[in-house]
HTML snippet that shows the backbone in 3Dmol.js (N, CA, C, O; Angstrom):
<script src="https://3Dmol.org/build/3Dmol-min.js"></script>
<div id="view" style="width:600px;height:400px;position:relative"></div>
<script>
const pdb = `
ATOM      1  N   MET A   1     103.859  24.161 136.403  1.00  0.00           N
ATOM      2  CA  MET A   1     103.842  23.689 137.772  1.00  0.00           C
ATOM      3  C   MET A   1     104.730  22.465 137.890  1.00  0.00           C
ATOM      4  O   MET A   1     104.663  21.566 137.052  1.00  0.00           O
ATOM      5  N   THR A   2     105.543  22.424 138.902  1.00  0.00           N
ATOM      6  CA  THR A   2     106.446  21.286 139.081  1.00  0.00           C
ATOM      7  C   THR A   2     105.997  20.421 140.235  1.00  0.00           C
ATOM      8  O   THR A   2     105.391  20.891 141.198  1.00  0.00           O
ATOM      9  N   LYS A   3     106.306  19.152 140.114  1.00  0.00           N
ATOM     10  CA  LYS A   3     105.973  18.209 141.170  1.00  0.00           C
ATOM     11  C   LYS A   3     107.056  18.250 142.237  1.00  0.00           C
ATOM     12  O   LYS A   3     108.217  18.517 141.924  1.00  0.00           O
ATOM     13  N   PRO A   4     106.696  17.987 143.510  1.00  0.00           N
ATOM     14  CA  PRO A   4     107.729  17.925 144.550  1.00  0.00           C
ATOM     15  C   PRO A   4     108.641  16.721 144.301  1.00  0.00           C
ATOM     16  O   PRO A   4     108.227  15.728 143.703  1.00  0.00           O
ATOM     17  N   ALA A   5     109.850  16.822 144.754  1.00  0.00           N
ATOM     18  CA  ALA A   5     110.822  15.749 144.563  1.00  0.00           C
ATOM     19  C   ALA A   5     110.363  14.482 145.286  1.00  0.00           C
ATOM     20  O   ALA A   5     109.837  14.540 146.397  1.00  0.00           O
ATOM     21  N   ALA A   6     110.571  13.357 144.642  1.00  0.00           N
ATOM     22  CA  ALA A   6     110.210  12.075 145.232  1.00  0.00           C
ATOM     23  C   ALA A   6     111.152  11.767 146.392  1.00  0.00           C
ATOM     24  O   ALA A   6     112.316  12.168 146.383  1.00  0.00           O
ATOM     25  N   LEU A   7     110.639  11.055 147.382  1.00  0.00           N
ATOM     26  CA  LEU A   7     111.470  10.650 148.511  1.00  0.00           C
ATOM     27  C   LEU A   7     112.491   9.629 148.041  1.00  0.00           C
ATOM     28  O   LEU A   7     112.170   8.724 147.270  1.00  0.00           O
ATOM     29  N   LYS A   8     113.703   9.779 148.503  1.00  0.00           N
ATOM     30  CA  LYS A   8     114.753   8.843 148.125  1.00  0.00           C
ATOM     31  C   LYS A   8     114.727   7.663 149.078  1.00  0.00           C
ATOM     32  O   LYS A   8     114.616   7.823 150.293  1.00  0.00           O
ATOM     33  N   ARG A   9     114.833   6.483 148.502  1.00  0.00           N
ATOM     34  CA  ARG A   9     114.811   5.296 149.346  1.00  0.00           C
ATOM     35  C   ARG A   9     116.197   5.048 149.936  1.00  0.00           C
ATOM     36  O   ARG A   9     117.214   5.444 149.368  1.00  0.00           O
ATOM     37  N   HIS A  10     116.210   4.394 151.069  1.00  0.00           N
ATOM     38  CA  HIS A  10     117.446   4.089 151.772  1.00  0.00           C
ATOM     39  C   HIS A  10     117.975   2.749 151.292  1.00  0.00           C
ATOM     40  O   HIS A  10     117.265   1.744 151.332  1.00  0.00           O
ATOM     41  N   LEU A  11     119.208   2.732 150.843  1.00  0.00           N
ATOM     42  CA  LEU A  11     119.821   1.483 150.406  1.00  0.00           C
ATOM     43  C   LEU A  11     120.387   0.738 151.607  1.00  0.00           C
ATOM     44  O   LEU A  11     121.015   1.351 152.470  1.00  0.00           O
ATOM     45  N   PRO A  12     120.178  -0.562 151.675  1.00  0.00           N
ATOM     46  CA  PRO A  12     120.671  -1.327 152.822  1.00  0.00           C
ATOM     47  C   PRO A  12     122.191  -1.320 152.937  1.00  0.00           C
ATOM     48  O   PRO A  12     122.718  -1.546 154.026  1.00  0.00           O
ATOM     49  N   THR A  13     122.903  -1.068 151.854  1.00  0.00           N
ATOM     50  CA  THR A  13     124.361  -1.060 151.890  1.00  0.00           C
ATOM     51  C   THR A  13     124.936   0.320 152.198  1.00  0.00           C
ATOM     52  O   THR A  13     126.155   0.485 152.233  1.00  0.00           O
ATOM     53  N   SER A  14     124.083   1.302 152.419  1.00  0.00           N
ATOM     54  CA  SER A  14     124.525   2.665 152.678  1.00  0.00           C
ATOM     55  C   SER A  14     125.201   2.768 154.047  1.00  0.00           C
ATOM     56  O   SER A  14     124.746   2.151 155.010  1.00  0.00           O
ATOM     57  N   PRO A  15     126.290   3.547 154.138  1.00  0.00           N
ATOM     58  CA  PRO A  15     126.945   3.731 155.436  1.00  0.00           C
ATOM     59  C   PRO A  15     126.213   4.721 156.336  1.00  0.00           C
ATOM     60  O   PRO A  15     126.547   4.856 157.513  1.00  0.00           O
ATOM     61  N   PHE A  16     125.220   5.409 155.791  1.00  0.00           N
ATOM     62  CA  PHE A  16     124.468   6.395 156.561  1.00  0.00           C
ATOM     63  C   PHE A  16     123.219   5.760 157.158  1.00  0.00           C
ATOM     64  O   PHE A  16     122.618   4.868 156.559  1.00  0.00           O
ATOM     65  N   ALA A  17     122.842   6.219 158.323  1.00  0.00           N
ATOM     66  CA  ALA A  17     121.666   5.670 158.997  1.00  0.00           C
ATOM     67  C   ALA A  17     120.393   6.107 158.272  1.00  0.00           C
ATOM     68  O   ALA A  17     120.315   7.215 157.743  1.00  0.00           O
ATOM     69  N   ALA A  18     119.409   5.228 158.259  1.00  0.00           N
ATOM     70  CA  ALA A  18     118.115   5.550 157.642  1.00  0.00           C
ATOM     71  C   ALA A  18     117.355   6.517 158.539  1.00  0.00           C
ATOM     72  O   ALA A  18     117.499   6.491 159.761  1.00  0.00           O
ATOM     73  N   LYS A  19     116.541   7.373 157.918  1.00  0.00           N
ATOM     74  CA  LYS A  19     115.722   8.292 158.700  1.00  0.00           C
ATOM     75  C   LYS A  19     114.629   7.507 159.410  1.00  0.00           C
ATOM     76  O   LYS A  19     114.017   6.604 158.841  1.00  0.00           O
ATOM     77  N   ALA A  20     114.402   7.870 160.655  1.00  0.00           N
ATOM     78  CA  ALA A  20     113.369   7.196 161.437  1.00  0.00           C
ATOM     79  C   ALA A  20     111.995   7.673 160.981  1.00  0.00           C
ATOM     80  O   ALA A  20     111.783   8.867 160.769  1.00  0.00           O
ATOM     81  N   THR A  21     111.066   6.737 160.832  1.00  0.00           N
ATOM     82  CA  THR A  21     109.706   7.112 160.459  1.00  0.00           C
ATOM     83  C   THR A  21     108.960   7.524 161.724  1.00  0.00           C
ATOM     84  O   THR A  21     109.044   6.834 162.740  1.00  0.00           O
ATOM     85  N   PRO A  22     108.227   8.644 161.676  1.00  0.00           N
ATOM     86  CA  PRO A  22     107.505   9.086 162.864  1.00  0.00           C
ATOM     87  C   PRO A  22     106.365   8.124 163.209  1.00  0.00           C
ATOM     88  O   PRO A  22     105.746   7.525 162.331  1.00  0.00           O
ATOM     89  N   ALA A  23     106.109   7.996 164.504  1.00  0.00           N
ATOM     90  CA  ALA A  23     105.020   7.138 164.954  1.00  0.00           C
ATOM     91  C   ALA A  23     103.687   7.754 164.531  1.00  0.00           C
ATOM     92  O   ALA A  23     103.536   8.976 164.557  1.00  0.00           O
ATOM     93  N   PRO A  24     102.719   6.922 164.143  1.00  0.00           N
ATOM     94  CA  PRO A  24     101.431   7.475 163.748  1.00  0.00           C
ATOM     95  C   PRO A  24     100.751   8.169 164.918  1.00  0.00           C
ATOM     96  O   PRO A  24     100.876   7.740 166.065  1.00  0.00           O
ATOM     97  N   LYS A  25     100.039   9.232 164.620  1.00  0.00           N
ATOM     98  CA  LYS A  25      99.354   9.995 165.662  1.00  0.00           C
ATOM     99  C   LYS A  25      98.075   9.272 166.062  1.00  0.00           C
ATOM    100  O   LYS A  25      97.441   8.611 165.240  1.00  0.00           O
ATOM    101  N   ASP A  26      97.703   9.403 167.335  1.00  0.00           N
ATOM    102  CA  ASP A  26      96.474   8.795 167.825  1.00  0.00           C
ATOM    103  C   ASP A  26      95.399   9.859 167.948  1.00  0.00           C
ATOM    104  O   ASP A  26      95.616  10.903 168.563  1.00  0.00           O
ATOM    105  N   PHE A  27      94.249   9.595 167.367  1.00  0.00           N
ATOM    106  CA  PHE A  27      93.115  10.495 167.466  1.00  0.00           C
ATOM    107  C   PHE A  27      91.958   9.758 168.112  1.00  0.00           C
ATOM    108  O   PHE A  27      91.780   8.558 167.900  1.00  0.00           O
ATOM    109  N   ALA A  28      91.163  10.483 168.906  1.00  0.00           N
ATOM    110  CA  ALA A  28      90.008   9.900 169.573  1.00  0.00           C
ATOM    111  C   ALA A  28      88.759  10.665 169.146  1.00  0.00           C
ATOM    112  O   ALA A  28      88.848  11.779 168.630  1.00  0.00           O
ATOM    113  N   LEU A  29      87.610  10.063 169.364  1.00  0.00           N
ATOM    114  CA  LEU A  29      86.352  10.733 169.027  1.00  0.00           C
ATOM    115  C   LEU A  29      86.253  12.052 169.780  1.00  0.00           C
ATOM    116  O   LEU A  29      86.529  12.114 170.979  1.00  0.00           O
ATOM    117  N   GLY A  30      85.862  13.095 169.079  1.00  0.00           N
ATOM    118  CA  GLY A  30      85.673  14.397 169.705  1.00  0.00           C
ATOM    119  C   GLY A  30      86.902  15.282 169.704  1.00  0.00           C
ATOM    120  O   GLY A  30      86.805  16.450 170.082  1.00  0.00           O
ATOM    121  N   ASP A  31      88.067  14.769 169.290  1.00  0.00           N
ATOM    122  CA  ASP A  31      89.280  15.597 169.240  1.00  0.00           C
ATOM    123  C   ASP A  31      89.116  16.720 168.217  1.00  0.00           C
ATOM    124  O   ASP A  31      88.590  16.507 167.125  1.00  0.00           O
ATOM    125  N   GLN A  32      89.569  17.904 168.581  1.00  0.00           N
ATOM    126  CA  GLN A  32      89.607  19.005 167.629  1.00  0.00           C
ATOM    127  C   GLN A  32      90.920  18.937 166.879  1.00  0.00           C
ATOM    128  O   GLN A  32      91.980  18.744 167.474  1.00  0.00           O
ATOM    129  N   VAL A  33      90.840  19.099 165.559  1.00  0.00           N
ATOM    130  CA  VAL A  33      92.027  18.993 164.716  1.00  0.00           C
ATOM    131  C   VAL A  33      92.049  20.151 163.725  1.00  0.00           C
ATOM    132  O   VAL A  33      91.041  20.818 163.495  1.00  0.00           O
ATOM    133  N   THR A  34      93.220  20.368 163.151  1.00  0.00           N
ATOM    134  CA  THR A  34      93.349  21.314 162.058  1.00  0.00           C
ATOM    135  C   THR A  34      94.061  20.606 160.915  1.00  0.00           C
ATOM    136  O   THR A  34      94.996  19.834 161.127  1.00  0.00           O
ATOM    137  N   HIS A  35      93.602  20.882 159.703  1.00  0.00           N
ATOM    138  CA  HIS A  35      94.154  20.262 158.509  1.00  0.00           C
ATOM    139  C   HIS A  35      94.638  21.366 157.588  1.00  0.00           C
ATOM    140  O   HIS A  35      93.990  22.407 157.479  1.00  0.00           O
ATOM    141  N   ASP A  36      95.769  21.156 156.920  1.00  0.00           N
ATOM    142  CA  ASP A  36      96.351  22.179 156.061  1.00  0.00           C
ATOM    143  C   ASP A  36      95.417  22.611 154.939  1.00  0.00           C
ATOM    144  O   ASP A  36      95.449  23.772 154.532  1.00  0.00           O
ATOM    145  N   MET A  37      94.588  21.708 154.432  1.00  0.00           N
ATOM    146  CA  MET A  37      93.720  22.045 153.303  1.00  0.00           C
ATOM    147  C   MET A  37      92.283  22.343 153.736  1.00  0.00           C
ATOM    148  O   MET A  37      91.658  23.250 153.186  1.00  0.00           O
ATOM    149  N   TYR A  38      91.743  21.597 154.712  1.00  0.00           N
ATOM    150  CA  TYR A  38      90.336  21.725 155.087  1.00  0.00           C
ATOM    151  C   TYR A  38      90.086  22.673 156.257  1.00  0.00           C
ATOM    152  O   TYR A  38      88.963  23.149 156.424  1.00  0.00           O
ATOM    153  N   GLY A  39      91.092  22.956 157.061  1.00  0.00           N
ATOM    154  CA  GLY A  39      90.932  23.864 158.194  1.00  0.00           C
ATOM    155  C   GLY A  39      90.587  23.148 159.483  1.00  0.00           C
ATOM    156  O   GLY A  39      91.034  22.027 159.722  1.00  0.00           O
ATOM    157  N   LEU A  40      89.770  23.819 160.331  1.00  0.00           N
ATOM    158  CA  LEU A  40      89.409  23.271 161.643  1.00  0.00           C
ATOM    159  C   LEU A  40      88.315  22.224 161.513  1.00  0.00           C
ATOM    160  O   LEU A  40      87.417  22.340 160.679  1.00  0.00           O
ATOM    161  N   GLY A  41      88.409  21.189 162.362  1.00  0.00           N
ATOM    162  CA  GLY A  41      87.406  20.140 162.331  1.00  0.00           C
ATOM    163  C   GLY A  41      87.381  19.361 163.626  1.00  0.00           C
ATOM    164  O   GLY A  41      88.175  19.603 164.535  1.00  0.00           O
ATOM    165  N   ARG A  42      86.441  18.407 163.695  1.00  0.00           N
ATOM    166  CA  ARG A  42      86.288  17.553 164.878  1.00  0.00           C
ATOM    167  C   ARG A  42      86.200  16.106 164.406  1.00  0.00           C
ATOM    168  O   ARG A  42      85.488  15.793 163.452  1.00  0.00           O
ATOM    169  N   VAL A  43      86.940  15.223 165.095  1.00  0.00           N
ATOM    170  CA  VAL A  43      86.957  13.802 164.744  1.00  0.00           C
ATOM    171  C   VAL A  43      85.612  13.183 165.109  1.00  0.00           C
ATOM    172  O   VAL A  43      85.157  13.298 166.247  1.00  0.00           O
ATOM    173  N   ILE A  44      84.971  12.517 164.126  1.00  0.00           N
ATOM    174  CA  ILE A  44      83.674  11.879 164.373  1.00  0.00           C
ATOM    175  C   ILE A  44      83.730  10.360 164.163  1.00  0.00           C
ATOM    176  O   ILE A  44      82.756   9.654 164.425  1.00  0.00           O
ATOM    177  N   GLY A  45      84.876   9.870 163.691  1.00  0.00           N
ATOM    178  CA  GLY A  45      85.032   8.433 163.499  1.00  0.00           C
ATOM    179  C   GLY A  45      86.504   8.058 163.459  1.00  0.00           C
ATOM    180  O   GLY A  45      87.329   8.822 162.958  1.00  0.00           O
ATOM    181  N   VAL A  46      86.838   6.878 163.988  1.00  0.00           N
ATOM    182  CA  VAL A  46      88.232   6.436 164.028  1.00  0.00           C
ATOM    183  C   VAL A  46      88.324   4.995 163.539  1.00  0.00           C
ATOM    184  O   VAL A  46      87.608   4.119 164.024  1.00  0.00           O
ATOM    185  N   GLU A  47      89.212   4.756 162.576  1.00  0.00           N
ATOM    186  CA  GLU A  47      89.565   3.403 162.150  1.00  0.00           C
ATOM    187  C   GLU A  47      91.011   3.223 162.583  1.00  0.00           C
ATOM    188  O   GLU A  47      91.909   3.815 161.983  1.00  0.00           O
ATOM    189  N   ASP A  48      91.255   2.424 163.604  1.00  0.00           N
ATOM    190  CA  ASP A  48      92.569   2.308 164.240  1.00  0.00           C
ATOM    191  C   ASP A  48      93.710   2.126 163.243  1.00  0.00           C
ATOM    192  O   ASP A  48      93.794   1.115 162.546  1.00  0.00           O
ATOM    193  N   GLY A  49      94.592   3.137 163.194  1.00  0.00           N
ATOM    194  CA  GLY A  49      95.785   3.065 162.376  1.00  0.00           C
ATOM    195  C   GLY A  49      95.557   3.183 160.881  1.00  0.00           C
ATOM    196  O   GLY A  49      96.521   3.153 160.116  1.00  0.00           O
ATOM    197  N   ILE A  50      94.306   3.317 160.437  1.00  0.00           N
ATOM    198  CA  ILE A  50      94.024   3.365 159.006  1.00  0.00           C
ATOM    199  C   ILE A  50      93.576   4.752 158.575  1.00  0.00           C
ATOM    200  O   ILE A  50      94.150   5.340 157.658  1.00  0.00           O
ATOM    201  N   ALA A  51      92.547   5.274 159.238  1.00  0.00           N
ATOM    202  CA  ALA A  51      91.982   6.560 158.837  1.00  0.00           C
ATOM    203  C   ALA A  51      91.131   7.134 159.960  1.00  0.00           C
ATOM    204  O   ALA A  51      90.766   6.429 160.900  1.00  0.00           O
ATOM    205  N   VAL A  52      90.820   8.423 159.851  1.00  0.00           N
ATOM    206  CA  VAL A  52      89.865   9.074 160.747  1.00  0.00           C
ATOM    207  C   VAL A  52      88.862   9.829 159.896  1.00  0.00           C
ATOM    208  O   VAL A  52      89.201  10.337 158.827  1.00  0.00           O
ATOM    209  N   LEU A  53      87.638   9.901 160.368  1.00  0.00           N
ATOM    210  CA  LEU A  53      86.584  10.656 159.706  1.00  0.00           C
ATOM    211  C   LEU A  53      86.443  11.969 160.464  1.00  0.00           C
ATOM    212  O   LEU A  53      86.219  11.972 161.674  1.00  0.00           O
ATOM    213  N   VAL A  54      86.574  13.088 159.747  1.00  0.00           N
ATOM    214  CA  VAL A  54      86.584  14.399 160.381  1.00  0.00           C
ATOM    215  C   VAL A  54      85.485  15.268 159.796  1.00  0.00           C
ATOM    216  O   VAL A  54      85.323  15.345 158.578  1.00  0.00           O
ATOM    217  N   ASP A  55      84.726  15.926 160.675  1.00  0.00           N
ATOM    218  CA  ASP A  55      83.696  16.873 160.269  1.00  0.00           C
ATOM    219  C   ASP A  55      84.315  18.267 160.249  1.00  0.00           C
ATOM    220  O   ASP A  55      84.708  18.792 161.291  1.00  0.00           O
ATOM    221  N   PHE A  56      84.402  18.866 159.056  1.00  0.00           N
ATOM    222  CA  PHE A  56      84.974  20.196 158.909  1.00  0.00           C
ATOM    223  C   PHE A  56      83.899  21.265 158.783  1.00  0.00           C
ATOM    224  O   PHE A  56      84.185  22.367 158.315  1.00  0.00           O
ATOM    225  N   GLY A  57      82.674  20.966 159.186  1.00  0.00           N
ATOM    226  CA  GLY A  57      81.586  21.937 159.114  1.00  0.00           C
ATOM    227  C   GLY A  57      80.834  21.816 157.806  1.00  0.00           C
ATOM    228  O   GLY A  57      79.689  21.365 157.791  1.00  0.00           O
ATOM    229  N   SER A  58      81.454  22.209 156.712  1.00  0.00           N
ATOM    230  CA  SER A  58      80.787  22.156 155.416  1.00  0.00           C
ATOM    231  C   SER A  58      80.948  20.803 154.733  1.00  0.00           C
ATOM    232  O   SER A  58      80.207  20.490 153.800  1.00  0.00           O
ATOM    233  N   THR A  59      81.902  20.001 155.185  1.00  0.00           N
ATOM    234  CA  THR A  59      82.154  18.704 154.571  1.00  0.00           C
ATOM    235  C   THR A  59      82.706  17.723 155.602  1.00  0.00           C
ATOM    236  O   THR A  59      83.286  18.124 156.611  1.00  0.00           O
ATOM    237  N   GLU A  60      82.518  16.439 155.334  1.00  0.00           N
ATOM    238  CA  GLU A  60      83.123  15.386 156.142  1.00  0.00           C
ATOM    239  C   GLU A  60      84.151  14.692 155.259  1.00  0.00           C
ATOM    240  O   GLU A  60      83.850  14.319 154.126  1.00  0.00           O
ATOM    241  N   GLU A  61      85.361  14.521 155.776  1.00  0.00           N
ATOM    242  CA  GLU A  61      86.436  13.914 155.010  1.00  0.00           C
ATOM    243  C   GLU A  61      87.040  12.751 155.769  1.00  0.00           C
ATOM    244  O   GLU A  61      87.166  12.786 156.993  1.00  0.00           O
ATOM    245  N   ARG A  62      87.413  11.718 155.025  1.00  0.00           N
ATOM    246  CA  ARG A  62      88.127  10.569 155.588  1.00  0.00           C
ATOM    247  C   ARG A  62      89.607  10.802 155.313  1.00  0.00           C
ATOM    248  O   ARG A  62      90.044  10.767 154.163  1.00  0.00           O
ATOM    249  N   ILE A  63      90.374  11.040 156.368  1.00  0.00           N
ATOM    250  CA  ILE A  63      91.794  11.338 156.258  1.00  0.00           C
ATOM    251  C   ILE A  63      92.575  10.063 156.564  1.00  0.00           C
ATOM    252  O   ILE A  63      92.425   9.469 157.631  1.00  0.00           O
ATOM    253  N   LEU A  64      93.416   9.649 155.607  1.00  0.00           N
ATOM    254  CA  LEU A  64      94.182   8.410 155.748  1.00  0.00           C
ATOM    255  C   LEU A  64      95.461   8.633 156.547  1.00  0.00           C
ATOM    256  O   LEU A  64      96.014   9.733 156.569  1.00  0.00           O
ATOM    257  N   SER A  65      95.919   7.568 157.203  1.00  0.00           N
ATOM    258  CA  SER A  65      97.179   7.594 157.932  1.00  0.00           C
ATOM    259  C   SER A  65      98.303   7.802 156.930  1.00  0.00           C
ATOM    260  O   SER A  65      98.195   7.257 155.832  1.00  0.00           O
ATOM    261  N   PRO A  66      99.337   8.516 157.199  1.00  0.00           N
ATOM    262  CA  PRO A  66      99.981   8.936 158.431  1.00  0.00           C
ATOM    263  C   PRO A  66      99.600  10.317 158.904  1.00  0.00           C
ATOM    264  O   PRO A  66     100.293  10.863 159.761  1.00  0.00           O
ATOM    265  N   TYR A  67      98.537  10.914 158.397  1.00  0.00           N
ATOM    266  CA  TYR A  67      98.016  12.209 158.877  1.00  0.00           C
ATOM    267  C   TYR A  67      99.065  13.310 158.817  1.00  0.00           C
ATOM    268  O   TYR A  67      99.183  14.101 159.752  1.00  0.00           O
ATOM    269  N   ALA A  68      99.824  13.370 157.736  1.00  0.00           N
ATOM    270  CA  ALA A  68     100.921  14.340 157.622  1.00  0.00           C
ATOM    271  C   ALA A  68     100.438  15.793 157.667  1.00  0.00           C
ATOM    272  O   ALA A  68     101.136  16.661 158.192  1.00  0.00           O
ATOM    273  N   LYS A  69      99.260  16.058 157.124  1.00  0.00           N
ATOM    274  CA  LYS A  69      98.783  17.437 157.047  1.00  0.00           C
ATOM    275  C   LYS A  69      97.807  17.783 158.164  1.00  0.00           C
ATOM    276  O   LYS A  69      97.209  18.860 158.146  1.00  0.00           O
ATOM    277  N   MET A  70      97.633  16.884 159.143  1.00  0.00           N
ATOM    278  CA  MET A  70      96.646  17.119 160.200  1.00  0.00           C
ATOM    279  C   MET A  70      97.320  17.066 161.571  1.00  0.00           C
ATOM    280  O   MET A  70      98.165  16.211 161.833  1.00  0.00           O
ATOM    281  N   THR A  71      96.926  18.001 162.437  1.00  0.00           N
ATOM    282  CA  THR A  71      97.456  18.015 163.803  1.00  0.00           C
ATOM    283  C   THR A  71      96.309  18.152 164.798  1.00  0.00           C
ATOM    284  O   THR A  71      95.267  18.737 164.502  1.00  0.00           O
ATOM    285  N   LYS A  72      96.533  17.592 165.990  1.00  0.00           N
ATOM    286  CA  LYS A  72      95.549  17.682 167.071  1.00  0.00           C
ATOM    287  C   LYS A  72      95.731  18.998 167.799  1.00  0.00           C
ATOM    288  O   LYS A  72      96.861  19.423 168.042  1.00  0.00           O
ATOM    289  N   LEU A  73      94.628  19.650 168.149  1.00  0.00           N
ATOM    290  CA  LEU A  73      94.694  20.904 168.900  1.00  0.00           C
ATOM    291  C   LEU A  73      94.544  20.654 170.376  1.00  0.00           C
ATOM    292  O   LEU A  73      94.574  21.596 171.167  1.00  0.00           O
TER     293      LEU A  73
END
`;
const viewer = $3Dmol.createViewer("view");
viewer.addModel(pdb, "pdb");
viewer.setStyle({}, {cartoon: {color: "spectrum"}});
viewer.zoomTo();
viewer.render();
</script>
């Protein structure tokens, strides 16, 4: 099994523009979400900009920001 390639850092002296970082997603209590690993769930707790607590039915998980694998439905 191979590991995914590490992200390359942007050098300040590079003539190419740095990639823009996406804005963090906002979640509110009661939002329905889907996660790539856990599936469908509902937000039951929010820590502003840090993490959200999601109830996936069989388990509750604390998902940390930037929420790359989670989307709001």
